[in-house]
C-alpha positions as CSV (number, residue, x, y, z in Angstrom):
1,M,-40.2,28.3,109.2
2,Q,-37.9,29.4,112.2
3,R,-37.0,25.2,112.8
4,C,-36.1,25.2,109.0
5,S,-34.3,28.0,109.3
6,T,-32.2,27.1,112.4
7,A,-31.6,23.4,110.9
8,D,-29.9,25.1,107.8
9,R,-28.2,26.9,109.7
10,G,-26.7,23.5,111.8
11,C,-26.1,22.4,108.7
12,D,-24.0,24.7,107.5
13,T,-21.7,25.2,110.9
14,S,-21.4,21.3,110.3
15,V,-19.9,21.9,107.0
16,R,-18.0,24.5,107.8
17,T,-16.6,22.3,110.6
18,V,-16.1,19.0,108.2
19,C,-14.1,21.9,105.6
20,V,-11.7,23.1,108.0
21,Q,-10.7,19.8,109.5
22,H,-10.3,18.4,105.9
23,D,-8.4,21.7,104.8
24,L,-5.7,20.8,108.4
25,V,-5.3,17.7,107.5
26,S,-4.4,18.5,103.7
27,R,-2.0,21.0,105.1
28,R,-0.4,18.5,107.4
29,R,0.3,16.3,104.6
30,Q,1.3,18.9,102.4
31,A,3.7,19.9,105.0
32,S,4.3,16.4,105.8
33,V,5.7,16.4,102.2
34,K,8.0,19.1,101.8
35,V,9.7,17.6,104.7
36,M,10.4,14.5,103.2
37,A,11.4,16.2,100.2
38,G,13.7,18.4,101.2
39,P,16.5,16.1,102.2
40,D,15.9,14.0,98.7
41,L,15.9,17.5,97.1
42,L,19.3,18.2,98.6
43,K,20.5,14.8,97.7
44,T,19.6,15.6,94.0
45,L,21.2,18.4,94.0
46,V,24.6,17.3,95.8
47,Y,24.5,14.0,92.9
48,T,24.1,16.8,89.9
49,V,26.9,19.1,91.2
50,N,28.8,16.0,91.8
51,H,28.4,15.0,88.6
52,V,29.5,18.1,86.8
53,L,32.1,18.3,88.8
54,R,33.3,14.7,87.3
55,Q,32.6,15.6,83.7
56,E,36.5,16.0,81.9
57,R,34.9,18.2,79.4
58,Y,33.9,20.9,82.4
59,R,38.0,20.2,84.0
60,A,40.2,23.9,82.8
61,A,36.5,26.0,83.4
62,L,36.3,24.3,86.7
63,A,39.8,24.0,88.1
64,V,39.6,28.5,87.3
65,V,37.1,28.4,89.7
66,K,38.7,26.3,92.5
67,G,41.8,27.8,91.9
68,F,39.9,31.4,92.8
69,R,38.5,29.3,96.0
70,N,42.1,28.6,97.1
71,G,43.3,32.2,96.3
72,V,40.5,33.4,98.5
73,V,41.2,31.3,101.4
74,Y,44.9,31.3,101.4
75,G,45.1,35.1,101.2
76,A,43.3,35.1,104.2
77,K,45.2,32.4,106.2
78,I,48.6,34.5,105.3
79,R,47.5,38.0,105.4
80,A,45.0,37.8,108.6
81,P,48.1,36.7,111.2
82,H,50.7,39.0,109.5
83,A,48.2,42.0,109.6
84,L,47.0,41.3,113.7
85,V,50.6,41.1,114.7
86,M,51.9,44.1,112.7
87,T,49.1,46.7,113.4
88,F,48.7,45.8,117.0
89,L,52.4,46.4,117.5
90,F,53.6,49.1,115.2
91,R,50.1,51.0,114.9
92,G,48.3,53.2,117.3
93,G,44.3,54.4,117.3
94,S,41.2,52.7,118.7
95,L,40.4,49.0,118.8
96,K,38.2,49.8,115.7
97,D,40.8,51.3,113.7
98,K,43.2,48.4,113.9
99,L,40.2,45.8,113.4
100,R,39.3,48.0,110.0
101,T,43.2,47.6,109.0
102,I,43.2,44.1,109.6
103,L,39.7,43.3,107.6
104,K,41.0,46.0,104.7
105,A,44.4,44.3,104.3
106,T,42.9,40.8,104.8
107,Y,40.2,41.9,101.7
108,T,42.9,43.0,99.4
109,H,45.6,40.3,99.9
110,S,42.8,37.6,99.4
111,R,40.8,39.1,96.6
112,N,44.6,39.8,94.4
113,L,45.5,36.5,95.1
114,A,41.9,35.1,94.3
115,C,42.0,37.4,90.8
116,F,45.5,36.4,89.6
117,V,44.9,32.6,90.3
118,F,41.9,33.3,88.1
119,T,43.7,34.7,85.6
120,Y,46.5,32.7,85.5
121,K,44.4,29.5,85.2
122,G,42.5,31.2,82.8
123,L,45.0,32.1,80.1
124,Q,46.6,29.6,80.7
125,A,43.8,26.9,79.5
126,V,42.7,29.2,76.5
127,Q,46.1,29.2,75.2
128,Q,46.6,25.2,75.9
129,R,43.2,24.9,74.0
130,L,44.2,27.1,70.9
131,Q,47.7,25.1,70.8
132,G,46.6,21.9,71.2
133,K,49.3,21.4,74.0
134,S,51.0,23.0,77.0
135,L,53.9,24.9,76.3
136,Q,56.4,27.3,78.8
137,A,55.8,30.1,77.3
138,H,52.2,30.1,78.5
139,S,52.9,30.0,81.8
140,F,55.3,32.9,81.7
141,L,52.6,35.6,79.6
142,A,49.5,34.5,81.6
143,A,51.6,35.3,84.9
144,C,52.9,38.2,83.2
145,V,49.2,39.7,82.1
146,G,48.1,38.3,85.7
147,G,50.7,40.6,87.2
148,W,50.3,43.4,85.5
149,L,46.4,43.5,85.6
150,V,46.2,42.5,89.1
151,F,49.7,43.2,91.4
152,G,50.4,46.5,89.1
153,D,48.8,48.6,91.0
154,N,51.6,50.0,93.5
155,N,50.2,50.1,97.3
156,S,51.6,48.2,100.4
157,I,49.9,44.9,100.0
158,N,51.2,44.3,96.9
159,S,54.5,45.6,97.0
160,Q,55.2,43.1,100.1
161,I,53.9,40.6,98.0
162,N,56.2,41.4,94.9
163,M,59.4,41.9,97.4
164,Y,58.7,38.3,98.8
165,L,58.6,36.7,95.2
166,L,61.5,39.1,94.5
167,S,64.1,37.2,96.9
168,R,62.7,33.6,96.2
169,I,63.1,34.1,92.6
170,L,67.0,35.4,92.7
171,F,67.7,32.6,94.8
172,A,65.7,30.0,92.2
173,L,67.4,31.6,88.9
174,S,70.8,31.4,91.0
175,R,70.1,27.7,91.2
176,L,68.6,26.9,87.5
177,A,72.0,28.8,86.3
178,V,74.0,26.4,88.1
179,E,71.7,23.3,87.1
180,K,72.0,24.8,83.3
181,G,76.0,25.3,83.3
182,F,75.8,29.0,83.2
183,I,77.3,29.0,86.5
184,S,79.4,27.2,87.7
185,Q,79.4,24.8,90.9
186,P,80.4,26.4,93.8
187,K,83.5,24.8,95.9
188,H,82.3,26.1,99.2
189,D,78.5,27.1,100.5
190,P,77.8,30.7,99.4
191,F,74.9,31.1,102.0
192,P,77.4,32.5,104.7
193,L,78.5,35.4,102.0
194,F,74.7,35.8,101.1
195,A,73.9,36.1,104.7
196,T,76.8,38.8,105.3
197,L,75.7,40.9,102.0
198,V,72.4,41.1,102.7
199,W,72.6,42.2,106.3
200,G,75.3,44.8,106.0
201,I,73.4,46.2,102.9
202,V,70.1,46.5,104.6
203,L,71.9,47.7,107.6
204,W,73.5,50.6,105.8
205,L,70.3,51.5,103.8
206,F,68.2,52.0,107.1
207,E,70.5,53.9,109.4
208,Y,71.4,56.1,106.4
209,Y,69.1,55.7,103.3
210,P,66.2,54.5,105.5
211,H,63.4,56.4,102.8
212,T,64.8,53.8,100.4
213,L,63.1,50.9,102.7
214,Q,60.0,49.7,102.3
215,P,57.3,51.0,105.3
216,S,56.7,48.3,107.2
217,L,60.4,46.5,107.1
218,Q,61.4,50.7,108.5
219,S,58.6,49.9,111.0
220,S,60.5,46.7,112.5
221,M,63.9,48.2,112.3
222,N,63.1,51.0,114.2
223,Y,61.5,49.4,117.1
224,L,64.9,46.9,116.9
225,Y,67.9,49.1,116.8
226,H,66.4,52.8,117.2
227,D,63.5,52.4,119.9
228,S,66.2,50.4,122.0
229,N,68.4,53.4,122.4
230,V,65.2,55.2,124.2
231,W,64.2,54.7,127.9
232,H,63.6,56.5,131.3
233,D,63.1,54.3,134.0
234,I,62.3,50.2,134.6
235,T,58.9,50.4,132.9
236,D,60.1,51.5,129.7
237,F,63.3,49.5,129.3
238,L,62.0,46.1,130.2
239,I,57.7,46.1,130.5
240,Y,56.8,48.3,127.8
241,N,59.1,49.7,124.5
242,K,57.2,53.4,125.3
243,P,56.3,54.8,128.4
244,R,52.5,54.9,128.5
245,T,52.4,58.9,129.9
246,A,54.8,61.7,129.1
247,P,57.9,61.3,131.5
248,V,58.7,63.7,134.3
249,K,61.4,65.9,133.8
């Protein structure tokens, strides 16, 4: 009986060993199949996405999505360097606070620009689909709605963007008025007169009504025109704008 029991246990051990080896081989094969399937799955996914992107019937909707993407990227490219310079040049506080300010400004600019592009292109596509053609009024109405929804909030970022656009549309409308014949073609270049009035008015406002100017413009002009009136020694005359320590009286 003992010999038979020992033989049975030996048989069980052999069977278990074979089963374990078979299981290991099976797992290795499955892993190999998964590794081989990975690149194939990725290729299939890329092919499917590219196939959808080439479909003309999805073009209007996809243009809205890409417009959102471009708004995010362009907003970050424009705002991040500007916020970096302005924050370290004019703001106090710890490095952590400065970085938080830069990230917040960059995020706000990117988000707003992306949302505006998404709204504008989406409304344009809807109007064109409803009327069967593209009209000049479509651009104006879509941009008006987007401007009200996205850039209508009165904050520093939106204020800078809106004023940036204002200066450029005044230039563009002046040129358009000349092209359409509403204003006669100037005999001489009007740019010198334009520069004269712009600088005369802005410095007059800065010196006597500074509260009417945008805060970042006030900071820049204070640095240029008022901080240059104050110094105590060579350090804050040439090296620094303001002394690092309180001046000795």
